[in-house]
N, C-alpha and C positions, 0 to 999 in steps of 0.2 A: 707675653702672658700674662692675662690678667689671672690675680690670688685673692685668695682673702686675706686677710691681715687685721690684728685685733694690735689695733694702740694705745696702751699702759700709756699717760700721759700725751692726755690729746689736749687736755687743757693748759698743756704749761708751751712757755715760749716756742718752743720747738712745734710741739705739737702742732697749735695754728699754723702755724706755715708749713706743717709735713702733712692734712690730712685733705690740703687743694691739691697737694699735687701727688699723695701717691691714688685722688679721683681723675684724676686726670687722668693717668696715667692706667684708667679701665681698670683700676687694682677695688672690692669690695673692703669698706672703711667699714671694721667695730668698732667703737672708742671704750676700753674699761674704766673706769671713772670709780669712787667712791663719791661727787655730791652729783646726783642728776642735774641741778642747776645750774652751777658748774657752767655741763655741755647746753648751753643753752646757745641757740644760734652755731651752734658745730654741724656742719653739715657731712654727716658721716652716712651712712645705709641706715648701721643700725649703732645702743648705746646696752652695754651689763656694764652694770652697779656692784662695788663689789669693792671692797679696803685691802691693796696691795701685802697688805700687813697679816690678814686672814684668810690660813691654806683653802680649809671647807667653799669658804664665799670666793674666791679664787679661783679652787675646783668649775665647781658651780657654773662661773659664767664661762667659762675660757672651755669646758665641754659645752655648752649652747651656741656658742659661737662657731664651735671647731673650723679655726684659725688656719691654712696651709706654714701663712709666717706669723711667729710672737715678736711683736715690737716693744723693747722696752726704755720709754725713755721716762720714768719718771725719777723724781727731785722732789725735794720740798723746800727749794731756797730759792723762797721768792724773797722772806727775809733772810737778810744775812747774820746773823745769829746762829752762839752755840747748839741751840738747841734743836736750829733746822742745822744744822750741820752732822747731830745726833740722829734727826730721825730719815737721812736722807743715806746714810751708814745703816739705817733697818733696813733702809729701802733696798741696796743696793745689796744687802747678805740676807737677809727672811724673806723681799719682797723679788728678787731675782729667782730663788732657790723657790719659792712658789710659781711661778711666770715657767717654770722649767720644769718645772715636775707637771703642773698642769699642763702645757703645751704637748709636753710627752703623751701625756694620761690623750689628750685630743687628736694625736695621730699629726699634729703640725710636725711639719719637712726642717724647718729652722728655725731661729732667731737671733734678728738684733739686735744689741743693747750698748748704752751711750754709757759712756765712762768719761776718766779725762787726760787727757795729752798731758800738764804736765805735776803727776804723778811721778817724775822721777828723778832719781836722786841726784845734789846740784854737783853732777860728778865728770870729768867730759871734756869734752869742745860744746860751745854756747846749745849749739841746736844737734838732737841729740834724736834717734831710730826708735823703731818701736821695741827694738830687744836690749835697752839700758836698764838697764835694776833700777826699779823701782825706794824710793825713803824712805822705809821700813824707820830707821833709824831717827828718824824726823824730831827732835828737838824737843815741838812745842806736841803733846800728849794729843788736844785735838785730830792736826794733820797729822802722824803717825795714826789717829784714829782711820781717819780719811783713804789714808794709803793703804790702811790691809781693809776697810769695803770694801774697795775695790780693787786692790789684787782678789776678796774669795769672790766676787761678780763673774769676773773676768773668768776666771777655774770654772766655777760653776758652768757659767757661756759654754765654755770651750771643752770640758770635761764631759761631756753627760755625754751616753751614744744612746740609737737612736736619733739623735739631731742636731743640725750641723749647726754651729756657732762661731757669730759673725762680732765680732766689737768693736763701734767708733769712738775712738781715744779724743774727743771734740779739745779743743783746742779752749783758748778763753772767750769766749760765748759775747758779742757786740750787736744793739740792734733793740728792736723795744723789748720794755720789757725787761734789761737786764739790766748789771750794774751800771756796762758802758755808755747806757744810751742817757744825753745831755737831765734828762730827770732821776738818771737814776743815784744810786747813792758814788757813785765815781765817777762819771759826770758832773754831779752835783757837785761834789768839794771840788774837780779842777776848778770848773767851771767858777766857782770863788774861791780861787784861790787858798786852795785847806786841805789842799796836797800835801804835802812838801814832798821833795828829793833830794836821798840822801847824796853825799860830794861822790860818793862810788856809787849810780845807778850801775851796774852794771845784766842785772837781774833781765833774760832773756823771753818776753811772751809774746806767742806766740796765738793772732786774733783766729777769729771764727766770726762772719755773718753769722745768723741765727736759720735765712733761706740756706747755705750754703750745710748747714749740719742737717736742714731738711734732706736739703738733694743730696749729699752722702744716703742717708738712709734711706733716698728711694731705689742710690743704686743701690744698696745692697738684700735692699728687699726683691729687687727681681738680678741680685749676682745667684749662682749654686755652692759660692767659694766658700769656706770660714775664715778664719785667722782677727790678729789683731792689727789697725788698720789709723794710725793720728790722722785724723782731718784737723786741715787750719790754712790762712792762707800762706801764699809765699813770703813777709817781709815778716821772719822775727826781727826783732824789737826791740834792744837797749829799753831802757826806761826813761837811762840819757836821750834816749829820742821819739820816744812817744809820748809821754809827761810831757813836754817841751810844749815839743806839734799839737798836739790835745788843746790846750790850755789857748792857743793860738785862734786855733779853729773856732772853741767857743767865744774869740773875745778874753780871756781874760787874762788877767795877770800872770807874769813870768810865775813859776813853781819858787815856794823858797825852800834854799837849801844847809841843811842840814847834816850833823855831824854823824855819820852813820849811826853810833853807838846811842844816838838817838830818836832813828824812828822806829827803832819795836816798842818803847815805851812812849810814843804819837800815835802810831798806825797801828800797833797791835805785831804778830808775831809771825802770821800768813801773807801782812801790807810787807813790810820791810825784807820778809823772800821774797816775795816777787822781786819787789824792784833793785835789793843786791847780791839774789842770787843763784834765781830761778831758773834753766833751761828750756828754752823753746824747741819745737817736736816738726823734723821734717815729715813734709806730705809727704815725702815722693811713691811709697807703697801705693796709696790708696788710686795714686795718679795710672801707676802702669798696672794695678790687679784690679785696681773695683773701677777703672778709666773715667773714674771723678772730675772735676773738674771746678775751682772753685767760681760763683761768679764774678765775689766782686773780691780780688786777688789780691788786696793789699788797704791793710788799716787805714792808710791814709784816704783812702776814697774815701769808703765806708764812712766811717767819724767825721769825713764834712758833711756829707750829704746829713748827716742822724744830727749832726751839730746845726744845719742850714732851719730845722723842722717844715712843718709839711709844707 
């Protein structure tokens, strides 16, 4: 059944994949954008303009769109900086509150929101389910702030009366416009042989192609259920596996191995944590309940295709 969908984040890497998927399924899509010029060429049915951090503007925009479903794909991570992470935290807290309140007032029946699957605490097995605790006590203040913002987003989306909330915890995104694309920050570093690997590279990453992230959002829009779902590919991989494999795909030299104690100083806390201690995400619940399947089930295929270029 066709639905009126308001998409916040339509100009982002997932949003640009999601728009044609939704319209191809017969849904009417209104894009909520802060800068209308960024929506040039975006094949949506309508555009409304508001800064997600401006509550009155969001309320007016959502009321004018009268959506049945609101999809929240807002981040500010085009540039991987502390400022981008701070703004994203505000979008996850204040922006989510503004969208949910406006959605309820506009009579929307459900809200679908983007979260992350790698905010879990590094305890237990290498691959965790949705009920694993989050990493609130992370030693890095920036990451602790990110985890708290994710938790608040999920609480707001799932705990608001009069609307059904569904949270998609995405794995580490790769594809056009992401850090892992060959011209992205991580892809370029691996390609130049400047992405060192700690001696104990046991951190697990669950990857996800941006097109699969978008297809999960379509499944969420068309579902009637709520809850939290990990959305990732079928092959969680330790850093000792995926980093050398990606280097080979790019025709790059093998990554330089360095002592674990140096990796944070060389690459920053978050990258060091990803390579040494991060846990992966099990995707079985999304498969069983949402009926979603990744079209690119292994990062090996997706990253290799990306590395070959157009």
